[in-house]
C-alpha positions in Angstrom: -66.5 -243.4 -92.0 -68.5 -242.2 -94.9 -72.2 -242.4 -94.1 -74.3 -243.3 -97.1 -78.0 -242.6 -97.5 -80.3 -245.5 -96.2 -80.4 -248.5 -98.6 -83.2 -251.0 -98.0 -82.4 -253.8 -98.2 -78.7 -253.7 -97.5 -76.8 -255.4 -100.4 -75.6 -258.9 -99.8 -72.0 -259.6 -98.7 -71.2 -261.0 -102.2 -71.9 -257.5 -103.5 -70.6 -255.4 -100.6 -67.2 -257.0 -100.2 -65.9 -256.5 -103.8 -63.4 -254.2 -105.5 -66.1 -253.3 -108.0 -68.5 -252.0 -105.2 -65.7 -250.1 -103.4 -64.6 -248.6 -106.7 -68.2 -247.4 -107.4 -68.4 -245.8 -103.9 -65.1 -244.0 -104.2 -65.6 -242.9 -107.8 -66.8 -239.4 -106.7 -65.4 -237.6 -103.6 -68.1 -237.7 -100.9 -69.2 -234.4 -99.4 -67.8 -233.6 -96.0 -71.3 -233.5 -94.6 -71.2 -237.4 -94.9 -67.9 -237.8 -93.1 -67.7 -239.0 -89.6 -64.9 -240.5 -87.5 -65.6 -244.2 -86.7 -64.1 -247.4 -85.4 -61.9 -246.8 -82.3 -62.8 -243.1 -82.5 -66.2 -244.0 -81.3 -64.7 -245.6 -78.2 -62.3 -242.7 -77.6 -65.0 -240.0 -77.8 -67.3 -242.0 -75.5 -64.4 -242.5 -73.1 -63.6 -238.8 -73.0 -67.2 -237.9 -72.5 -67.5 -240.1 -69.3 -64.4 -238.6 -67.8 -61.5 -240.9 -68.9 -58.4 -239.2 -70.3 -58.1 -240.8 -73.7 -55.4 -240.6 -76.4 -55.3 -242.1 -79.9 -52.3 -244.1 -81.1 -52.9 -244.6 -84.8 -52.1 -243.5 -88.4 -53.8 -241.1 -90.7 -52.8 -239.9 -94.2 -51.7 -236.4 -95.0 -55.0 -235.7 -96.7 -58.3 -234.0 -96.0 -59.7 -237.0 -94.3 -56.7 -237.3 -91.9 -57.0 -233.5 -91.1 -60.7 -234.0 -90.4 -60.1 -236.9 -88.1 -57.4 -235.2 -86.1 -59.5 -232.0 -85.7 -62.6 -233.9 -84.5 -60.6 -235.9 -81.9 -58.9 -232.7 -80.7 -62.3 -231.0 -80.3 -63.3 -233.9 -78.1 -60.2 -233.6 -76.0 -58.4 -236.6 -77.5 -54.9 -236.0 -78.9 -53.7 -238.1 -81.8 -50.3 -239.8 -81.4 -49.0 -241.1 -84.7 -47.8 -244.6 -84.7 -45.4 -244.0 -87.6 -42.8 -241.3 -87.8 -42.8 -238.9 -90.7 -39.5 -240.5 -91.9 -41.1 -243.9 -91.9 -44.1 -242.7 -93.8 -41.9 -241.0 -96.4 -40.2 -244.4 -97.1 -43.5 -246.3 -97.1 -45.9 -247.5 -99.7 -48.4 -245.1 -101.3 -51.2 -246.5 -99.1 -49.6 -245.0 -96.1 -50.2 -241.5 -97.6 -54.0 -242.1 -97.5 -56.4 -242.2 -94.6 -58.4 -245.4 -94.6 -62.1 -245.0 -95.4 -65.0 -247.1 -94.4 -68.4 -246.7 -96.1 -71.4 -247.3 -93.8 -74.6 -248.6 -95.4 -77.7 -248.6 -93.3 -81.3 -249.8 -94.0 -83.0 -247.0 -92.0 -84.3 -249.4 -89.4 -81.2 -250.0 -87.3 -79.4 -252.5 -89.5 -76.0 -251.6 -91.0 -73.0 -253.0 -93.0 -69.6 -251.8 -94.2 -67.5 -251.7 -97.3 -63.9 -250.7 -97.1 -60.3 -251.6 -98.0 -60.3 -253.6 -94.7 -62.3 -256.3 -96.5 -60.2 -256.5 -99.6 -56.5 -256.1 -98.7 -53.7 -256.5 -99.4 -53.1 -257.1 -95.7 -51.8 -255.7 -93.5 -52.8 -252.4 -95.0 -50.0 -250.5 -93.2 -47.3 -253.1 -93.6 -44.5 -250.6 -93.4 -45.2 -249.7 -89.8 -42.6 -251.7 -87.8 -41.8 -249.5 -84.8 -43.8 -247.1 -82.6 -43.0 -243.4 -83.0 -41.7 -241.6 -79.9 -44.9 -239.7 -79.1 -47.1 -242.8 -79.3 -44.6 -244.9 -77.4 -44.6 -242.3 -74.6 -48.4 -242.3 -74.4 -48.5 -246.1 -74.3 -45.9 -246.3 -71.6 -47.9 -244.0 -69.3 -51.5 -245.4 -69.9 -53.6 -247.5 -67.6 -55.5 -249.3 -70.4 -55.3 -250.0 -74.1 -58.4 -250.7 -76.2 -57.8 -252.8 -79.4 -60.3 -253.9 -82.0 -60.1 -256.7 -84.6 -59.5 -254.3 -87.4 -56.0 -253.4 -86.2 -54.7 -256.7 -87.5 -56.0 -255.7 -91.0 -53.8 -252.6 -90.7 -50.6 -253.8 -88.8 -48.5 -256.9 -88.5 -49.1 -258.9 -85.3 -45.5 -258.1 -84.2 -46.2 -254.4 -84.5 -49.4 -254.6 -82.4 -47.8 -256.7 -79.7 -44.8 -254.4 -79.6 -47.1 -251.5 -78.9 -49.1 -253.4 -76.3 -45.8 -254.5 -74.6 -45.0 -250.8 -74.0 -48.3 -250.4 -72.1 -48.2 -253.7 -70.2 -44.7 -253.0 -69.0 -46.3 -250.2 -67.0 -49.1 -252.4 -65.7 -51.7 -251.3 -68.2 -54.8 -253.5 -68.9 -55.6 -254.6 -72.5 -59.2 -254.7 -73.8 -59.9 -256.6 -77.1 -63.0 -256.3 -79.1 -62.7 -258.5 -82.2 -65.9 -257.1 -83.8 -67.0 -258.4 -87.2 -63.4 -259.5 -87.9 -63.8 -262.3 -85.3 -64.9 -264.5 -88.1 -61.5 -264.2 -89.8 -59.2 -265.2 -87.0 -59.6 -269.0 -87.0 -59.5 -269.7 -90.8 -57.4 -272.8 -91.5 -56.0 -271.3 -94.7 -54.7 -268.1 -92.9 -51.9 -268.8 -90.5 -51.2 -265.1 -90.0 -54.7 -264.4 -88.7 -54.4 -267.4 -86.3 -51.0 -266.0 -85.1 -52.7 -262.6 -84.6 -55.4 -264.2 -82.4 -52.9 -266.1 -80.3 -50.9 -262.9 -79.8 -53.8 -260.7 -78.7 -55.4 -263.3 -76.5 -52.0 -263.8 -74.8 -51.9 -260.1 -73.9 -55.5 -259.2 -73.2 -57.3 -258.8 -69.8 -60.8 -258.3 -71.1 -62.5 -259.7 -74.3 -65.7 -257.9 -75.4 -67.8 -259.5 -78.1 -71.3 -260.6 -79.2 -71.9 -264.3 -78.5 -71.5 -265.0 -82.2 -68.1 -263.2 -82.3 -66.9 -264.9 -79.1 -68.0 -268.3 -80.5 -66.0 -267.6 -83.7 -62.9 -267.2 -81.6 -63.3 -270.7 -80.3 -64.4 -272.1 -83.7 -68.1 -272.7 -82.8 -70.7 -272.6 -85.6 -72.0 -269.0 -86.0 -73.7 -269.0 -89.4 -70.6 -267.6 -91.0 -71.0 -264.0 -89.8 -73.5 -263.0 -92.5 -75.2 -259.7 -92.3 -78.8 -259.6 -91.1 -79.5 -263.2 -91.9 -81.9 -265.5 -90.1 -79.2 -268.2 -90.1 -77.1 -265.9 -87.8 -80.0 -265.3 -85.4 -80.7 -269.0 -85.2 -77.1 -269.9 -84.7 -76.7 -267.3 -81.9 -79.8 -268.6 -80.2 -78.2 -272.0 -80.0 -75.0 -270.8 -78.4 -74.5 -270.9 -74.7 -72.6 -267.7 -73.5 -71.4 -269.4 -70.3 -69.8 -272.3 -72.2 -68.3 -269.9 -74.8 -66.8 -267.8 -72.1 -65.4 -270.8 -70.4 -63.9 -272.1 -73.6 -62.2 -268.7 -74.1 -60.7 -268.8 -70.6 -59.5 -272.4 -71.2 -58.0 -271.6 -74.6 -54.2 -272.2 -74.3 -52.3 -268.9 -73.8 -55.4 -266.8 -73.2 -54.8 -264.4 -70.3 -58.3 -262.8 -70.2 -59.8 -262.2 -66.8 -63.2 -261.1 -68.1 -65.3 -262.0 -71.1 -68.0 -259.5 -71.7 -70.9 -260.8 -73.9 -72.8 -257.9 -75.6 -76.4 -258.6 -76.5 -77.7 -255.3 -77.8 -81.2 -254.6 -76.7 -81.1 -257.7 -74.4 -78.3 -256.2 -72.4 -74.9 -257.7 -71.5 -73.1 -260.1 -69.2 -69.7 -260.3 -67.6 -68.1 -263.7 -67.1 -64.9 -263.9 -65.0 -62.2 -266.4 -65.0 -63.0 -267.5 -61.4 -66.6 -268.1 -62.3 -68.5 -264.9 -61.4 -71.4 -264.0 -63.7 -73.4 -260.7 -63.8 -76.1 -259.9 -66.3 -78.0 -256.6 -66.8 -80.8 -255.7 -69.2 -80.7 -252.7 -71.5 -82.8 -249.5 -71.2 -85.8 -249.4 -73.5 -85.3 -246.7 -76.2 -86.5 -245.9 -79.7 -83.6 -247.2 -81.8 -82.6 -245.1 -84.8 -79.1 -246.4 -85.6 -76.9 -249.1 -83.9 -73.6 -248.1 -85.5 -71.0 -247.4 -82.8 -73.1 -248.6 -79.9 -70.8 -251.4 -78.9 -67.7 -249.2 -79.4 -69.1 -246.5 -77.1 -70.4 -248.9 -74.5 -66.9 -250.4 -74.2 -65.7 -247.2 -72.6 -67.7 -248.0 -69.5 -66.2 -251.5 -69.4 -62.8 -250.0 -69.3 -63.8 -247.6 -66.6 -65.4 -250.3 -64.4 -62.6 -252.8 -64.8 -60.0 -250.2 -63.8 -62.1 -249.1 -60.8 -62.4 -252.7 -59.6 -58.8 -253.5 -60.2 -57.8 -250.4 -58.2 -60.1 -251.3 -55.3 -58.8 -254.9 -55.3 -55.2 -253.6 -55.2 -56.0 -251.3 -52.4 -57.5 -254.1 -50.4 -54.5 -256.4 -51.2 -52.0 -253.7 -50.1 -54.0 -253.0 -46.9 -54.0 -256.6 -45.9 -50.2 -257.0 -46.6 -51.1 -259.4 -49.5 -53.4 -261.6 -47.5 -56.6 -260.7 -49.3 -56.5 -261.0 -53.1 -60.2 -260.8 -53.9 -63.0 -258.3 -53.2 -66.0 -259.6 -51.2 -68.5 -261.3 -53.5 -71.2 -258.8 -52.9 -68.9 -255.8 -53.5 -67.6 -257.3 -56.7 -71.1 -258.2 -58.0 -72.4 -254.6 -57.4 -69.4 -253.0 -59.1 -69.7 -255.3 -62.1 -73.4 -254.6 -62.2 -73.0 -250.8 -62.2 -70.2 -251.2 -64.9 -72.5 -253.1 -67.2 -75.5 -250.8 -66.5 -73.4 -247.8 -67.5 -72.2 -249.6 -70.6 -75.8 -250.6 -71.5 -77.0 -247.0 -71.0 -74.2 -245.6 -73.2 -75.0 -248.1 -75.9 -78.8 -247.4 -75.7 -78.3 -243.6 -75.6 -76.1 -243.9 -78.7 -78.7 -245.9 -80.5 -81.2 -243.0 -80.3 -79.1 -240.9 -82.6 -77.9 -241.4 -86.2 -74.3 -242.4 -87.0 -71.4 -242.8 -84.6 -68.3 -240.6 -84.0 -69.4 -237.3 -82.6 -73.0 -238.7 -82.4 -72.2 -241.2 -79.7 -74.0 -240.5 -76.4 -73.1 -237.4 -74.4 -72.8 -237.6 -70.7 -76.0 -235.6 -70.3 -77.9 -238.1 -72.5 -76.6 -241.0 -70.5 -77.4 -239.3 -67.2 -80.9 -238.6 -68.4 -81.5 -242.2 -69.4 -80.1 -243.5 -66.1 -82.2 -241.1 -64.1 -85.3 -242.5 -65.9 -84.2 -246.0 -65.0 -83.5 -245.1 -61.4 -87.1 -244.1 -60.7 -88.7 -246.6 -63.1 -90.0 -250.1 -62.9 -87.2 -252.7 -63.8 -89.8 -254.8 -65.6 -90.5 -251.8 -67.9 -87.1 -250.1 -68.2 -85.1 -253.4 -68.2 -82.6 -252.0 -65.7 -82.3 -252.4 -61.9 -83.1 -248.9 -60.4 -80.4 -249.2 -57.7 -77.8 -250.2 -60.3 -78.8 -247.3 -62.4 -78.2 -244.9 -59.5 -74.8 -246.5 -58.9 -73.9 -246.3 -62.6 -74.8 -242.6 -62.6 -72.6 -242.0 -59.6 -69.8 -243.9 -61.2 -69.9 -241.6 -64.3 -70.4 -238.4 -62.3 -67.5 -239.2 -60.0 -65.2 -239.9 -62.9 -66.2 -236.7 -64.6 -65.5 -234.7 -61.4 -62.4 -236.5 -60.0 -61.0 -238.6 -62.8 -60.1 -242.3 -62.6 
C-alpha cells in the first residue's frame, strides 16, 4: 500500500478507477515513509500477533517494494513462500517483475478508498502463474487454515487458486474467504470468469467473512452498486436482512461454508452457522482514526476461534466413538461469542491507529481494550464483560501455548 495524505472529500469512483488517475499517482516514486504492507498482510500480521503461526504464499516483484514487503513480514515472524518459481517468473510477462501497488486515499475521518491496477486489469494480473512452487506447496500442505480474499482472483486464474487450496484441503485445512470490495464483481452477467471464480471458492470454503452488502452481492441482492461512502449504500444495507442473506449463501448450490460471519464495523459482528446457530456481539467503543485494515485484522480471530471449536468438536467426536458430532449448544455459543469478541476488539484497536500493515493492533493494545470491557458496563462498552474475559484468555492461551 502507498498511503496518500488525507483528501476530503474522497474522489468519486468515476475518477478513482481510471488509468489517468493511476498514472498521475505513479508519475513520481512515492517516498518509503508512505509505504506500508496491506491486503492479506494485514491479516497475517494480526494472526502472528495473537499467537498463530502464519506464512504468506504469494508473489512479489524483484524490486524495492517486494524487498520491503518481505522484510516487514519477516520482522513480524511471517515467512514469505513465493507462489511462482524463479524459472516461471523469468519466462513470464513484464508485470510479474513488479510488485503490485495499491494507493490508499483517506478523508481523515475514517473513510477510505483505493486506486490500483486491481481495478483496471488486464486480469488476471499474474496470468503466468500456473503451478505452485515447491516451498509454497509444502507450506500449504502442512497448514491448518488458508485465508483468501477477493483480490486473489484479480491476480490469479481460478484454476491456480483452487489448485493451491486443494493442497491445503487434502491435509484437512479449513478455508476462509473474505470477498471484500471485490464482492460486487463476482456475479456480473457479462463476466463468466468471475462467476466461475465465485463458484470455485464457495465450493472450497468453510467460512465466509463479509459485510452485509458484500454478502448480499454474492447472492445478487441489491446493494447500491458498492459505491464508496454514498447514502445509497447505507440505505441499501439497512434494508438487507443478515439472517436471510446468510441462509441464501448456505443454500447456494455448491457452497460448502459452515459459517457466514457478517461484519458490521462499529456495530459489531454476527456468526451464522449452517445448522442455524446465531451469535451477535457489539464492538468496543473507541475513538476511530482510520478503518483501513480493521476487517482484515479481525479475521485472524475468526480463524483462531473456528479452529479451536473444530478441534474441540473433533475431540468430543473421537471420545464418543463417533456418537456425538456437535458441541453442547451452550458451549458452542460461548466459544463463538468469545471468538467474535476477540475479533471485534482487534478491529476496534486497529481503528485507533493510522494505516494498516504494521499498524494493526498489537496484542498489548487488544488486551488493554478487553480488560476495559471486562470491568465495564456492557451498555457503555458495547461488549459482554464475561465474553471479554474469555476472549482475553483465548488470545493469551494461544500466545503461550499455540493453537
